[in-house]
Wavefront OBJ file of the C-alpha trace (Angstrom):
o trace
v 2.804 15.393 -4.637
v 3.601 12.318 -2.562
v 5.332 9.385 -4.218
v 6.119 5.850 -3.130
v 6.912 2.592 -4.866
v 5.278 -0.829 -4.663
v 8.319 -3.087 -4.517
v 8.050 -6.550 -6.084
v 11.315 -8.337 -6.802
v 10.032 -9.830 -10.042
v 8.458 -6.551 -11.161
v 4.820 -5.464 -11.194
v 4.191 -6.505 -14.789
v 2.989 -10.103 -14.892
v 6.104 -11.100 -16.882
v 8.399 -8.223 -15.954
v 11.016 -10.701 -14.736
v 11.417 -11.918 -18.336
v 12.511 -8.487 -19.592
v 16.249 -8.350 -20.423
v 18.267 -7.391 -17.344
v 15.294 -7.561 -14.968
v 15.486 -9.058 -11.475
v 14.044 -12.559 -11.416
v 13.278 -13.219 -7.740
v 11.324 -11.688 -4.882
v 13.414 -13.656 -2.398
v 16.704 -11.782 -2.751
v 17.441 -8.975 -0.324
v 19.837 -7.318 -2.769
v 17.085 -6.220 -5.170
v 15.070 -4.622 -2.351
v 18.198 -2.856 -1.126
v 18.711 -1.546 -4.686
v 15.090 -0.336 -4.835
v 15.451 1.378 -1.444
v 18.652 3.109 -2.559
v 16.849 4.418 -5.651
v 13.962 5.642 -3.467
v 16.314 7.711 -1.364
v 18.187 9.010 -4.417
v 14.848 10.200 -5.814
v 13.611 11.525 -2.417
v 10.519 9.290 -2.492
v 8.247 9.124 0.535
v 8.081 5.379 1.027
v 8.779 1.841 -0.135
v 5.621 -0.303 0.032
v 5.692 -4.108 0.356
v 2.527 -6.155 -0.137
v 1.820 -9.637 1.149
v -0.104 -12.855 0.623
v -0.670 -15.681 3.090
v -0.824 -18.547 0.613
v 1.016 -20.042 -2.340
v -1.211 -19.864 -5.413
v 0.116 -21.548 -8.585
v -0.123 -19.642 -11.889
v -0.314 -16.389 -9.932
v 1.908 -13.349 -10.496
v 5.434 -14.605 -9.590
v 5.957 -11.832 -7.056
v 2.746 -12.866 -5.308
v 3.485 -16.589 -5.318
v 6.750 -16.275 -3.409
v 7.730 -13.319 -1.232
v 9.421 -12.234 1.979
v 7.324 -11.535 5.065
v 7.105 -7.708 4.868
v 7.935 -6.743 8.463
v 11.030 -8.947 8.452
v 12.155 -7.442 5.153
v 11.593 -3.872 6.384
v 13.494 -4.536 9.613
v 16.470 -5.447 7.449
v 15.961 -2.419 5.165
v 15.756 -0.137 8.205
v 19.439 -0.856 8.866
v 20.393 0.012 5.275
v 18.413 3.248 4.795
v 17.959 6.566 6.587
v 15.038 8.477 5.065
v 12.599 6.425 2.987
v 9.399 5.322 4.723
v 8.831 1.586 5.136
v 5.216 0.469 4.610
v 4.507 -3.192 5.366
v 1.306 -5.156 4.775
v -0.182 -7.203 7.608
v -3.567 -8.898 7.849
v -6.054 -8.352 10.653
v -7.839 -11.575 9.724
v -5.014 -13.936 10.659
v -3.115 -11.953 13.300
v -3.473 -10.882 16.931
v -3.644 -7.172 17.832
v -0.902 -7.374 20.472
v 1.568 -9.001 18.058
v 0.845 -6.488 15.295
v 1.087 -3.509 17.679
v 4.397 -4.761 19.041
v 5.896 -5.587 15.641
v 5.080 -2.219 14.040
v 6.136 -0.296 17.150
v 9.446 -2.143 16.977
v 9.851 -1.303 13.273
v 9.076 2.356 13.985
v 11.799 2.463 16.634
v 14.334 0.500 14.582
v 13.814 2.803 11.595
v 13.771 6.071 13.522
v 10.109 6.762 12.792
v 9.608 5.492 9.254
v 7.067 2.670 9.720
v 3.675 2.373 8.055
v 1.101 -0.425 8.351
v -0.950 -1.352 5.294
v -4.051 -2.804 6.957
v -5.638 -5.638 4.963
v -8.525 -8.022 5.626
v -7.566 -11.266 3.903
v -10.322 -12.868 1.828
v -8.143 -15.278 -0.158
v -9.664 -18.770 -0.107
v -6.267 -20.437 -0.192
v -5.153 -18.517 2.900
v -8.014 -19.770 5.061
v -6.732 -23.333 4.905
v -3.337 -22.251 6.210
v -4.967 -21.073 9.431
v -7.307 -23.975 10.133
v -10.373 -22.470 8.472
v -12.512 -24.067 5.781
v -13.325 -20.690 4.203
v -12.550 -17.030 4.820
v -14.851 -14.819 6.861
v -17.444 -12.953 4.847
v -16.550 -9.467 3.662
v -18.627 -7.504 6.194
v -17.423 -9.558 9.177
v -13.803 -9.115 8.132
v -14.221 -5.350 8.280
v -16.131 -5.440 11.573
v -13.306 -7.480 13.049
v -10.684 -5.205 11.486
v -12.298 -2.108 12.990
v -12.029 -3.511 16.507
v -8.538 -4.842 15.720
v -7.186 -1.404 14.735
v -8.860 0.274 17.722
v -7.062 -2.168 20.008
v -3.719 -1.681 18.254
v -4.004 2.106 18.536
v -4.887 1.737 22.208
v -1.785 -0.377 22.782
v 0.397 2.152 20.946
v -0.937 4.787 23.360
v -0.387 2.696 26.492
v 2.942 4.417 27.225
v 2.916 8.205 27.513
v 5.861 10.370 26.532
v 8.427 10.605 29.310
v 7.303 7.396 31.007
v 10.886 6.091 31.160
v 12.701 7.955 33.953
v 15.832 5.817 34.613
v 16.404 7.630 37.893
v 19.721 6.243 39.088
v 19.437 7.838 42.538
v 15.981 6.461 43.424
v 16.102 3.310 41.317
v 12.907 4.259 39.500
v 13.066 3.025 35.906
v 9.645 4.194 34.778
v 6.803 6.395 36.009
v 3.913 4.055 36.792
v 1.384 6.862 36.369
v 2.309 7.130 32.686
v 1.746 3.456 31.803
v -1.804 2.234 31.150
v -3.471 -1.146 30.780
v -5.973 -1.317 27.944
v -8.326 -3.913 29.490
v -10.245 -4.228 26.234
v -13.095 -6.725 26.005
v -14.976 -6.643 22.712
v -16.889 -8.763 20.244
v -13.782 -10.225 18.607
v -10.854 -9.499 20.944
v -9.933 -9.336 24.610
v -6.596 -7.632 25.235
v -5.204 -6.531 28.576
v -2.068 -4.522 27.726
v -0.042 -2.419 28.184
v 2.305 -2.935 25.256
v 5.857 -3.922 26.200
v 7.260 -1.313 23.789
v 7.248 2.382 24.709
v 5.875 5.297 22.670
v 7.398 5.309 19.189
v 9.104 8.175 17.293
v 5.946 8.833 15.236
v 3.590 8.392 18.185
v 1.912 5.770 16.013
v 3.031 4.242 12.708
v 1.181 5.594 9.656
v -1.989 3.636 8.791
v -2.472 2.716 5.124
v -5.498 1.064 3.516
v -6.447 -0.031 0.008
v -10.095 -1.133 0.038
v -12.687 0.690 -2.090
v -15.790 -1.332 -1.240
v -18.420 0.401 0.878
v -17.010 -1.354 3.953
v -13.508 -0.370 2.892
v -14.445 3.284 2.415
v -16.077 3.456 5.840
v -13.037 1.816 7.401
v -10.666 4.211 5.599
v -12.643 7.282 6.644
v -12.018 6.373 10.296
v -8.434 5.167 10.186
v -6.545 5.590 6.915
v -3.837 8.226 6.691
v -2.989 7.043 3.207
v -5.182 5.200 0.709
v -3.542 3.065 -1.982
v -6.220 3.463 -4.645
v -6.983 1.634 -7.877
v -8.223 4.072 -10.520
v -8.128 3.842 -14.334
v -10.160 6.909 -15.279
v -9.461 10.482 -14.139
v -13.124 11.451 -13.758
v -13.816 8.372 -11.644
v -10.674 9.154 -9.641
v -11.856 12.719 -9.006
v -15.200 11.403 -7.779
v -13.499 8.872 -5.484
v -11.115 11.565 -4.212
v -13.925 14.000 -3.392
v -16.065 11.264 -1.812
v -13.281 10.001 0.435
v -12.163 13.467 1.523
v -15.775 14.232 2.473
v -16.141 10.942 4.379
v -12.928 11.641 6.292
v -14.294 15.061 7.267
v -17.604 13.493 8.340
v -15.623 11.154 10.586
v -14.232 14.209 12.363
v -10.786 14.103 10.791
v -8.847 16.595 8.674
v -9.163 15.515 4.995
v -5.603 16.716 4.374
v -4.456 14.022 6.783
v -5.669 11.253 4.469
v -3.509 11.037 1.344
v -5.055 9.335 -1.711
v -2.475 7.726 -3.992
v -3.545 5.563 -6.964
v -1.259 2.893 -8.354
v 0.606 4.092 -11.449
v 2.856 2.191 -13.864
v 5.313 4.416 -15.765
v 6.877 2.996 -18.924
v 9.624 5.504 -19.667
v 11.645 5.736 -22.864
v 14.137 8.111 -24.438
v 11.264 9.104 -26.718
v 7.763 7.905 -27.608
v 9.044 5.223 -29.988
v 11.459 3.788 -27.428
v 8.737 3.636 -24.770
v 6.304 1.924 -27.180
v 8.924 -0.695 -27.993
v 9.238 -1.497 -24.293
v 5.459 -1.733 -23.957
v 5.213 -4.035 -26.979
v 7.938 -6.272 -25.581
v 6.202 -6.478 -22.218
v 2.952 -7.484 -23.928
v 4.791 -10.101 -25.972
v 6.314 -11.595 -22.831
v 3.019 -11.853 -20.954
v 1.991 -15.453 -20.315
v -1.735 -15.641 -21.225
v -2.602 -18.223 -18.559
v -1.014 -16.136 -15.798
v -2.611 -12.888 -17.028
v -6.021 -14.581 -17.190
v -5.535 -16.008 -13.698
v -4.682 -12.532 -12.439
v -7.718 -11.021 -14.108
v -9.937 -13.721 -12.594
v -8.511 -13.018 -9.144
v -9.139 -9.287 -9.630
v -12.822 -9.972 -10.400
v -13.183 -12.764 -7.866
v -14.634 -15.024 -10.579
v -13.187 -17.548 -13.039
v -13.246 -15.741 -16.401
v -11.615 -18.497 -18.450
v -14.934 -19.471 -20.030
v -15.804 -15.978 -21.303
v -15.107 -14.565 -24.766
v -12.214 -12.094 -24.446
v -13.569 -10.127 -27.396
v -17.032 -9.901 -25.876
v -18.351 -7.409 -23.319
v -17.218 -7.460 -19.705
v -19.711 -9.806 -18.005
v -22.073 -8.415 -15.398
v -20.905 -10.368 -12.351
v -21.696 -9.881 -8.659
v -18.941 -8.599 -6.392
v -17.259 -11.525 -4.695
v -16.427 -12.071 -1.047
v -12.720 -12.290 -1.912
v -11.918 -8.881 -3.375
v -14.001 -5.940 -4.557
v -11.740 -2.939 -5.178
v -10.283 -3.806 -8.590
v -13.541 -5.321 -9.795
v -15.522 -2.152 -9.026
v -12.970 0.028 -10.835
v -12.785 -2.281 -13.861
v -16.590 -2.558 -14.143
v -16.955 1.228 -14.032
v -14.240 1.771 -16.647
v -15.678 -0.918 -18.936
v -19.188 0.534 -18.823
v -18.018 4.095 -19.401
v -15.742 3.295 -22.368
v -17.614 0.233 -23.737
v -14.556 -1.970 -23.236
v -14.268 -5.651 -24.074
v -12.947 -8.236 -21.670
v -9.707 -8.265 -23.729
v -9.251 -4.558 -23.040
v -9.365 -5.274 -19.309
v -7.149 -8.335 -19.843
v -4.531 -6.144 -21.535
v -4.719 -3.602 -18.711
v -4.175 -6.353 -16.133
v -1.386 -7.983 -18.145
v 0.479 -4.702 -18.454
v -0.148 -2.907 -15.177
v -2.002 -5.308 -12.834
v -5.124 -3.212 -13.376
v -3.589 0.129 -12.418
v -3.258 3.331 -14.433
v -0.244 3.435 -16.730
v 1.493 5.961 -18.973
v 3.932 5.255 -21.781
v 6.307 7.828 -23.275
v 9.285 10.036 -22.553
v 9.796 11.716 -19.172
v 7.724 14.762 -20.105
v 4.788 12.648 -21.319
v 4.725 10.574 -18.139
v 5.044 13.713 -15.995
v 2.176 15.325 -17.938
v -0.205 12.539 -16.880
v 0.926 12.746 -13.263
v 0.672 16.533 -13.112
v -2.784 16.529 -14.733
v -4.204 14.060 -12.207
v -2.570 15.887 -9.313
v -3.626 19.380 -10.438
v -7.209 18.252 -11.122
v -7.540 16.828 -7.592
v -7.819 13.251 -8.713
v -5.056 12.279 -6.271
v -2.433 13.518 -3.808
v 0.316 11.625 -5.617
v 0.992 8.055 -6.714
v 2.177 4.622 -5.663
v 4.515 3.662 -8.502
v 4.232 0.097 -9.801
v 7.219 -0.198 -12.189
v 6.940 -3.107 -14.652
v 10.350 -4.507 -13.679
v 13.307 -3.727 -11.441
v 15.792 -2.196 -11.282
v 16.034 -0.511 -14.722
v 12.405 0.595 -15.191
v 12.337 2.133 -11.723
v 15.702 3.825 -12.171
v 14.500 5.328 -15.453
v 11.654 6.929 -13.550
v 13.934 8.145 -10.749
v 16.577 9.558 -13.090
v 14.305 10.992 -15.794
v 10.788 11.641 -14.509
v 11.593 12.784 -10.965
v 13.844 15.650 -12.238
v 11.011 16.663 -14.590
v 8.543 16.773 -11.688
v 11.051 18.759 -9.660
v 11.505 21.283 -12.488
v 7.731 21.760 -12.492
v 7.770 22.441 -8.763
v 5.448 19.580 -7.820
v 7.927 17.258 -6.087
v 10.605 17.865 -3.472
v 14.271 18.275 -4.340
v 15.439 17.303 -0.850
v 13.937 15.613 2.189
v 12.838 18.145 4.792
v 12.222 15.598 7.554
v 13.201 12.138 8.698
v 9.939 10.356 9.567
v 7.261 9.009 7.257
v 4.759 11.364 8.903
v 6.997 14.308 8.061
v 7.308 13.159 4.430
v 3.523 12.903 4.110
v 2.726 16.072 6.057
v 0.884 14.145 8.774
v 0.743 15.179 12.458
v 1.907 13.019 15.340
v -1.279 11.645 16.973
v -1.955 12.877 20.485
v -1.709 10.229 23.186
v -5.202 9.540 24.527
v -3.940 9.356 28.122
v -1.774 12.459 27.961
v -4.822 14.392 26.781
v -6.542 13.577 30.090
v -3.665 14.872 32.184
v -4.629 18.195 33.887
l 1 2 3 4 5 6 7 8 9 10 11 12 13 14 15 16 17 18 19 20 21 22 23 24 25 26 27 28 29 30 31 32 33 34 35 36 37 38 39 40 41 42 43 44 45 46 47 48 49 50 51 52 53 54 55 56 57 58 59 60 61 62 63 64 65 66 67 68 69 70 71 72 73 74 75 76 77 78 79 80 81 82 83 84 85 86 87 88 89 90 91 92 93 94 95 96 97 98 99 100 101 102 103 104 105 106 107 108 109 110 111 112 113 114 115 116 117 118 119 120 121 122 123 124 125 126 127 128 129 130 131 132 133 134 135 136 137 138 139 140 141 142 143 144 145 146 147 148 149 150 151 152 153 154 155 156 157 158 159 160 161 162 163 164 165 166 167 168 169 170 171 172 173 174 175 176 177 178 179 180 181 182 183 184 185 186 187 188 189 190 191 192 193 194 195 196 197 198 199 200 201 202 203 204 205 206 207 208 209 210 211 212 213 214 215 216 217 218 219 220 221 222 223 224 225 226 227 228 229 230 231 232 233 234 235 236 237 238 239 240 241 242 243 244 245 246 247 248 249 250 251 252 253 254 255 256 257 258 259 260 261 262 263 264 265 266 267 268 269 270 271 272 273 274 275 276 277 278 279 280 281 282 283 284 285 286 287 288 289 290 291 292 293 294 295 296 297 298 299 300 301 302 303 304 305 306 307 308 309 310 311 312 313 314 315 316 317 318 319 320 321 322 323 324 325 326 327 328 329 330 331 332 333 334 335 336 337 338 339 340 341 342 343 344 345 346 347 348 349 350 351 352 353 354 355 356 357 358 359 360 361 362 363 364 365 366 367 368 369 370 371 372 373 374 375 376 377 378 379 380 381 382 383 384 385 386 387 388 389 390 391 392 393 394 395 396 397 398 399 400 401 402 403 404 405 406 407 408 409 410 411 412 413 414 415 416 417 418 419 420 421 422 423 424 425 426 427 428 429 430 431 432 433
């Protein structure tokens, strides 16, 4: 299976930073360096950093304040040698040339370990930071994002392999026949090119996506090489897995080249009792107002006026976010959950799957989902750092290795090699006789 970690300095649990010994800031490089070191000790595929483009009070602490992901990963690239570096960047409030250049630079600086988590920002608070009264509607964001990614991929291809000649005798520095202007003119963007960064070690950085709306699924089927999924129920996860693999095939791509990894929070103890004590303490530390705010943001609606012990209200999908809401609605209907049940799930694991127990118990859940084709692996969302993550690395990873379902050593150096993904062919090289 493939494994990565979603790194949040304050922990993924809403109050993980309050746990004894936990890191308390997402603005200290040292904690991310510690997380990266643990990733490489455990032979994980990647370290994933999310992003937000606005300060939102009473939000999860790690989402209120955070480093810009590409800047952070550029620093981590100098401190690591194997772990992949996945950074989030928005198509809604960026320019294709800047994004193409930044990720190409990260891929070169890291020796081929860069991944781009493509997001379409729908946060209301973010719109005001970019001179907009409101965010674009959901469908338009994805239409724009589709053209955006096409342009970025075109720019990444604008230099063929071997374009740099550095011929000292003739004075030729590059072969002009192997450099191509893009000259793109579309509905949303006009970009000339070429990129002023040559072909990268991976050919193109790995593309990651996390949307599960209909627009998100269509987008992922065309572009995503890894999907960061939100699934709470194995049967629903199996259905999503089969649907997405089929859609990728329909788009003319190899389904094995699109890895589906749901978020997963492991709460690991020496035994069942120890793990339950940690879970109980995490629930005790949760601040109700913050957990409720998080749940409201997940649904895209203010839920403060609803009875927590009543049924999950039947609400329309919002323009802001749809993925977590769709998963939570489906889980609630299937298991007849109350709003408090969903609240507890969000308070503990931000709405992701979680398992609580000793190393074998946690590994059992992971192996079952993997073996039953509900996923290709997981994005770990530890409740706090560094201890909770290190417990997984030092206890659960060896258990997975003993079962033969996770590597014991890295076999490659690039993120594509870790994930078993091919280097994309250059569109211009393909035309060369």
